[in-house]
N, C-alpha and C positions, 0 to 999 in steps of 0.2 A: 456521498460520504467517504471518506478514507479512514483508515485505521490502521494501527501498527502495534506490536507487542514484542520489542525488541528484548533479548534475553541477556542484558548487561547489569553491572552494577556501578552506580553513580550515586552522588549524595547532593540531593536538592533541598537545601536547609531554609529556604525562605522563599517568599512568592516571587522576589525578583529573579531568582535563579530559575524557578520553575517557568516563568514567562519567557525567558530567554531560551529554555530548552524546546519549547514547543515546535518552531520549525523543524527541529531534528526528530521530534517524535513523529511527526506527520510527513514529513520529506520534503516539505517546502514552507515558505513564509506565507502565513493565513492573511486574508483581508476579508473583512465584512462576514465574518464567521463565529460560531459558537464551537469551542472545543471542550470535550468532555474526556477527562482522564479518571481511569478506575484506580482505587488503591485496596490493596491487600494486606492486613495486619497480620503479622507473625510475633512470635514471642520476642525475637531479636530487634526487628526493625519493621517498617512499612514498605511493601513492595509495589511498584508502578506496574500496572496491568494494560489494559487496552487505551489508547487514545483515538478518539473518534472526532471528526470535524464535519461539519454541515454548513453550508450558506446560511445566513441570518435569514429566518422566516418573518414573515409580515408580522406586526403585532397581534393580528387576529387569529393567528395560527400557532402563537408561541405555547400554547398548552397542549394543543395537538401534537406538535413536533417533539417537545419535550417528552410526553407521554409515551410516543412512539419508540424514540430512541432509548429511553431508560427502560421500557419493558422489553425490547429487543436486544440488540447488542450489550447494552449495560447488564441487565440482569443476567444474561448467559455468562458473562465474564464472572460472576458470583463474587462480587468485591464486597468489602466492607464500609469503603468509604468512596468518595469521588470529590474531583475539583472540576468546577465549571468555570471557563475563561471566555469572555465576550471580547472579541476582536473587532474594532469598528462599532457602526451603528449609530454614531452621533450624526445628527444633522448639522449642515453648514451654520445653522444660528445657534447652536448648542456652544456654550462656553466651557471650554476644558479647565476645571478649577486648578490653581496651584498644588504642587504637592505639599501637603501638610507638613509642617516641621516639630509640631508638639506632639508628644507621646500619645496624646488623646485622640490624635488624628483629626478628621475633618466629617463633612455631612455626607454620607455615601448615598443619601436619598435622590440626590439629582443626578446620579450616573446613568448613562444611556442604557436601554433595554433591561430596566430592572424588571420589568412585568416578565421577561423571558427567563430571568435568573430564579424569580420567584416560582414560575412555572417548573423549572427543572427541580428546585428545592421540595415542591410539594410532590412531584412524580418519585423523587428519590425516596422521601419519607414514606410514601405509601409501600414502596418494596422494602422497607428497612434497612436502607442505605443512607449513611452519614454524609452530608454536604459539609467537608470540612473547610473549603475555601471557596469563595465566589468572588472572581476578579475580572477587572475591565482595564484594557488597554486600546488606545486608538490604533496603534500599530506596532508590530513586535519589531523594533530597532534598537541599536545602542543609544543610550542616551534618551530613549522614550520613557513615558510615565505609564505607572500602573497603579490601580486603586483596588481596594476592597470594598466590596458592596455593604459588608456588615458594619463598618465603622467609619468608612471614608478614608482610612489610612491609606499610605501609598508611598511611592519610591520611583526611583529611575531604573531603567532596565538595563543591565551590564550588555556587554557585546556578545550577541548570540554565538557569534563566529567564534568566539574564544570560550564557550562554556563548557563545563566537563562533558556533557552529552555530544558536543560537537567534536571534540578531541577524541572521544572514544569511537566515534562512528567514522571518522577520518580514517583511523588505523583499521577498520573493519572493511574500507573502501567505499562506504556508503556517500551518497552525494545528496546535498539539501539545495534545492533550487529555489530561486527567488521568488516564484510564483507557481502556480499549478499550470498556467499557460506553458512555462517554459518547460516544465517536468513533461506535459504532453507532447512538446516540440521536440524533446529529446527521443522519442521514438516515431517521429513522422517519417514518412518516405524522404529516403536521400534524393531523389531527383525522379522527375517524369522520364528521363532519359532511361535511367537504371531500370525503373519499372518495366518500361516498353521493351526494352533488351533482354529482360529477364523473363517477361511473360512470353516472347516468341521462343525463347530456347527451352523454357518449360513445357510448352506445348509438344515440342519435338520430342523431348525426353518422356514425357507422359506417354505420348503415342507409342514410344519404343517400349517402355516398361508395362504397358496395359495387357498385351498377350500374355506376360508372364506373371501379373498380378495374382496372388494366392497360392503360387507354388511355393514349396518349403524352401528351395534354393534360393529364390528370389527374397523371400522373408528374411532369410540370414544374411544375404548380401545387403539388404536395406538396414538392418540392425549394426551390422559392422560398419557400415558407412557412416552412421549417425554417431556411434561410439568412438570412431576413429577420429573423427572431426573434433569430439569433446577432448579426446586425449592429447591431440596435436594444439588445440587451444590452451590446455592445461600447462603444456611445455613451451608456449610461446612460439609455435612453428605456424608461419603464414599459411592460411588457406586460399586457394584460388578460386576464381568464380565458378569453375567447374565442380569444384569439391562442395562448396555451399549449394549450388543447384542441385547436386546429387542428394545431399540432406533433405532438402525441400521435397523430392520425389519420394525419398523414403519415409518422410513424415506423413505422406498422405495416406499410409496404411495406417489405420487406427490402433492397431496392436503395437506396432513399431512406436506411434507417437505416445501412447499410455506407458510403454515400457521406459521410454525417454522421461517421461516426467517423474519417474521415480528417482533420477539423479538428484533432484531437489534434496534427497534425504541423504546422500552421500558425500564423500570428500571431495568429489568433483562438481558440488552443486555450483560453486562460483564459475568454474570453467564451462559449466553446460549453461549458465544464465548468461555470460559473456557471448556464447554462440547464439543463443536466442536473439539476445539485443542485435548482434550485427544483422541477424536476418529479417528481423522486424522492420528494419530501415531500407531493406532492399527488395524483400518479396513482394510480388504483385498480389492482387486479389485473384482468387479467392484463398490461395495458399498461404498468405499472411495471417490468416485466423488461427492456424494450427500453431506457429510459433508464437503469436501474440499471446494464446492461451497457456503455452508452455512458459512463457516470461512472467505472466501474471501469477501462476501458481509457485513458480520459483521465488518471485518476490514476495509474495504473501507468507510463505513458509518460513522466510527468514525475518518477518516481521516488518517489511515494508508495505503496508497497505497503500500509500499513494500510488507507488509505481504499479502495483498490481490492478488498482482501479483504472488507470488511463490505458494500461496494456488491454485490460478485458474491455474496455469500451472500444478499443480499436477493433479488437476481434467481433464483438457485437454489431458493429457498424457494417462488417463485411459479411459476417454468416450469423445473424441472429440465432439459428436454430442449432449451433454448435454444441454438441454432448457435454464436452468438458466445459465449455464456456458457460453453459446453463447451470452445470453443478456448482462452479466457483460462485457465479452470480448469487444463487440460494445461499450459498454459505456466507457470503459477505453480507448479504442483506439479513440473514438471521443472526449475525455476530458470532458465527463459529471461529473459534480460535485457531492460531496455526497448529496447536499441539493435536487438537481433535482432528482437523483436516489433514494432518500428517498420516494419521491412520488410515484414511479414505484413500490417499494416495499410494500409501505402501501396499494397501490391498489391490488397487487397480493395477499398479506395475506387477504386482505378483501373478494375478489373473492373466496379463499380458505374457510374462515369461512362460506360463504354463501353456498357453496356447502355442506359443512358438516352439517351445521344447516338444510338444506332442505334434509339431507340424499341423497345426489347426490354421494356418495363415491362409 
């Protein structure tokens, strides 16, 4: 599952614009998916909340999956309404009807995966949440088609790359990937040669650091190494391989790592995330788990649930029992929003700072 809650203002005035916005709300172009977007009514407007995507379940599991998603992440977002969009799901034998040209629309009864939409409708109604739109599209692409389950009306999808959401996120530096696989590939290891070289060098650096681990002076030096690297990244100054290796060694101290996590709540959040992104491509196992979790937290707190999930999966494959990784996984599975998680991150970083200041390293 991937989710995001990007705090920006755009106007999505019709279903076509909404379908075009979906890739940017979740971070990639989905296929064979069901996408649920929560809405919050206010006096002036309706605000988009969380967007969650899951793979299309089998027909027999439609009700089970819909109930679990609604009672979990959707309910915790406390919305007043929701939009459900099915992407794909048609068998090769199914005929995609032409887009109706009359205002009356067509017949929505023949659209694929109607039973899944009905299951979501029932689950939402049980929780007092309105289903304001139920849409289907074979794929999200410029010139593609979309239909509405309620009356069969439909239209063509505008270019997602030119949507208002795409323009807004491009300014913020966010990237929308062609698919989830390419998103995951963006944080894959750079090369086996780099991993082998870094692993050998890290072993030597760890051997040198271990006798001093826990000493106050060492802890302070570790903190300075990490935050100096973040400052240099922010100013566009290149970091050497030695600098990056030093950061990895420093982050092996959980107090330093917890303190570094707090940068996601500061003006240096982008620079820190850029550093974690660089390190996650180069770091060998098991050290990659620490930076992958930092990347996951940073991405999620700024609303990029898709990147957060693939980064967290990378950490889980390396170190399933990673303390921070387990915390974030529980938060994602429970549908805890970025605002709530920010408080946890703030408290964790404050505790780490207190330990360091009181020489409890």
